[in-house]
N, C-alpha and C positions, 0 to 999 in steps of 0.2 A: 262567453265573451264578457258579460257583466261581472262574473266572479273574478276573471283575470283583471279587469280594470280595478275592482275592489282590492285585490291582493297588491297590485302595484301601488295604488293610493296609500294603502296601510304601510307598505314598505317605505315609501317616501315620507310619510308623516313620522314614522318612528325614527327615521334617520335624522330628522331635525330636532328630536327631543334632547333635552338636557341630559347629560350623563350623570348618574348618581355619584357623589363625591368619593365614595370608596372605590370606585372603578377608574379613577383618574391616576395615571402613573406620574411620578415625579419628573420634572424636567432637569437635566444635569446642570449643576452649578458647581464649579470648581472650589474646593476647600481653600485654594490659594487666595480667594477673595477675602477670607477672614484670617489670614496668616498673621497679620499684625495685631490682632485682637488679644487681650489679656483674658484669662479665664472669666473674670467678672463681666467683662464686655461680651464674651461669647454667651455667657448665661443670659444676660440682658437681651442680646439679639435673639436668642432662642425663644425667650418669653414673648418678644414682639412678634416674631414670625408665627409662633403658635396662636397668638391671640388673632392675628389676621387670617390665619388658616382656618380657625374655628368659624370666624365670622363669614368668610367666603364659602365654607362648607355648608353652613346653615342656609345661606342664600341659594346655593346650588341644589341642595336637597329639596327646598321649597319649589325651585323652578322645575326640577325633574318630576316632583309629584304633580305639580300644576300641569305640566306638559302631558303627562300620562293621562290625567283626568280629562283634559281638554281633547286630547286625541280620541279617546274612547267616546266622548260625547259627539265630537265632530263626525266620526266614522259612523255612528249610529243615527245621527240626525241629518247631517249635511256634509258628506265626505270631502268635498273640495275645500271646506274650511280647514281641514287638517293640514293642508299644504302650507298654510301661513302661520302655524303654531311656532312659537319661538319666543325668545325673551332675553333676559339678562344672564347669559352664560358665563359662569365663573370658572369654567374649566381651565383656561390658560392661566389664570391667576392661581388657582389651586395647584396646578402642575409646578409653576415657578416656585410657590411657597414651599411645597414639599421638597423640591430640589434644594432650596436654600436651607431648610431644616436639616437635610441630610449632610450638606456642606458644612454647616455649623457643627454638627456632631462630629464629623470627621476631623474638623480643625481642632475641636476640643480634645479628641483622642490623640492627635499628633502633638498637642501642647502638653498633654498629660494632666488634663483637668479632671 
C-alpha cells in the first residue's frame, strides 16, 4: 500500500514538472500573418522571434531543472511537498514562438527571400 501511494505521488509530481524546451512542439501559425512583409521585415521578425525564443527556452530549461531537483528532494524528504512544485512555465510561449518562426520561414520561402 505504501509503495502504491509513493508511485502515485511520484507520477502526480512528475506530471506537474516543466517540460524541457526541446520537447515542446510548435503551435501552428499561418504564414498568411506575414504575407505583407518584405524580405527585410521577415528577416527582422525572425531575429526578434528567435531572441524571444532563446530567452523563453533558457527560462523553461531552468524551470525544468529546478522542478526535477525539487521533485527528487521532495520525494526523498517529504513527498506531499512534491504535489505543489511548479512555477513559471514558458511552454505555451515557446510553442507559440516556434510556430511563428516556422510561419516566418514559410512566408520567406513563398516570397522568394
